[in-house]
matplotlib code that plots the C-alpha trace (Angstrom):
import matplotlib.pyplot as plt

x = [-155.8, -152.5, -153.0, -156.5, -155.1, -152.4, -154.9, -157.1, -154.0, -153.2, -156.8, -156.8, -153.4, -154.7, -158.2, -156.9, -154.0, -151.5, -148.5, -149.1, -149.8, -146.5, -144.7, -146.4, -146.1, -142.5, -141.6, -143.1, -141.1, -137.9, -138.3, -138.9, -135.8, -133.7, -134.9, -133.6, -130.3, -129.9, -130.6, -128.5, -124.9, -124.9, -127.1, -124.8, -127.2, -130.9, -131.7, -134.5, -137.5, -141.1, -141.9, -138.8, -136.1, -132.8, -131.3, -127.6, -125.8, -122.1, -119.8, -120.2, -119.6, -117.4, -120.1, -119.9, -122.7, -124.2, -124.5, -126.2, -128.7, -129.5, -129.9, -132.1, -134.2, -134.6, -135.4, -137.9, -139.7, -139.8, -141.4, -144.0, -142.4, -141.9, -139.0, -136.1, -137.4, -135.9, -132.2, -129.9, -126.3, -125.2, -127.1, -124.6, -125.5, -128.4, -131.9, -134.6, -137.9, -140.9, -144.3, -147.4, -148.8, -151.8, -149.8, -151.4, -149.6, -150.3, -148.7, -145.6, -145.3, -145.7, -143.1, -140.7, -141.3, -140.8, -137.7, -136.3, -136.8, -135.2, -132.1, -131.9, -132.2, -129.3, -127.1, -127.8, -126.5, -123.0]
y = [65.2, 64.0, 60.6, 60.4, 61.3, 58.6, 56.0, 56.9, 56.6, 53.2, 52.1, 53.1, 51.4, 48.2, 48.4, 49.1, 46.7, 49.4, 47.5, 44.6, 47.0, 48.7, 45.4, 44.6, 48.1, 48.3, 45.2, 46.8, 50.0, 48.1, 46.2, 49.4, 51.0, 47.9, 48.2, 51.8, 50.6, 48.3, 51.1, 53.8, 53.2, 56.1, 54.2, 52.2, 50.8, 50.3, 49.7, 50.0, 48.4, 48.6, 52.0, 53.7, 53.2, 54.8, 55.2, 55.7, 57.4, 57.0, 59.5, 59.4, 61.5, 63.9, 64.6, 63.6, 61.6, 64.4, 66.7, 63.9, 63.2, 66.9, 67.4, 64.3, 65.6, 68.9, 67.3, 65.0, 67.9, 69.7, 66.6, 66.4, 63.9, 65.0, 62.8, 63.6, 67.1, 67.3, 66.9, 66.1, 67.0, 63.6, 61.7, 62.7, 60.9, 58.9, 59.9, 59.1, 57.8, 57.4, 57.4, 57.3, 54.0, 54.6, 54.7, 52.8, 50.5, 53.0, 55.8, 53.7, 52.9, 56.6, 57.6, 55.1, 56.6, 60.1, 59.2, 57.4, 60.5, 62.7, 60.5, 60.4, 64.2, 64.6, 61.8, 61.4, 58.2, 58.6]
z = [145.3, 143.8, 145.4, 143.9, 140.5, 140.8, 141.8, 138.8, 136.5, 137.9, 137.5, 133.8, 133.1, 134.6, 133.0, 129.5, 129.7, 128.9, 130.3, 127.9, 125.1, 125.7, 125.4, 122.0, 120.7, 121.9, 119.9, 116.8, 117.5, 118.1, 114.9, 113.0, 114.6, 113.7, 110.1, 110.1, 111.6, 108.6, 106.1, 107.8, 108.7, 111.1, 113.5, 115.9, 118.4, 119.1, 122.8, 125.3, 126.8, 125.9, 124.4, 125.8, 123.2, 122.4, 118.9, 119.2, 116.3, 115.5, 114.0, 110.2, 107.1, 109.0, 111.7, 115.3, 116.9, 118.9, 115.9, 113.9, 116.7, 117.0, 113.2, 113.0, 115.8, 114.1, 110.7, 112.3, 113.9, 110.6, 109.1, 111.9, 114.2, 117.8, 119.1, 121.4, 122.1, 125.5, 124.9, 127.8, 127.5, 128.8, 126.1, 123.4, 120.2, 121.5, 120.5, 123.0, 121.6, 123.9, 122.3, 124.6, 125.9, 123.7, 120.4, 117.5, 115.1, 112.3, 114.4, 115.0, 111.3, 110.3, 112.9, 111.4, 107.9, 109.2, 111.1, 108.1, 106.0, 108.7, 108.8, 105.0, 105.0, 107.5, 106.2, 102.5, 100.8, 99.4]

ax = plt.figure().add_subplot(projection="3d")
ax.plot(x, y, z, "-o")
ax.set_aspect("equal")
plt.show()
């Protein structure tokens, strides 16, 4: 049964061109995150591949990177954006962002708006 499920998943990924879609959607996501990086000095790096991205925070405003990442994660969730919910101790100040392969452009854009608002809530402009 698990093998049959795996084969069906592969069939759908190929049929719907989800790997190519992940590349296109990932480029949109990366561009949005780099835009946030330009607006928020607390973002040190944007990295990743496809739809699996990392947003690395740097210590800023008297807060360490891990506490900024945790606070942004909490603020984003309050605003309706589910991102970085599973926090690994080793990730420190890096927020993991991994929308589904079926994410739409409108959902990516909304996610960037909500993430922007969450960061602004945690790290208000001086």
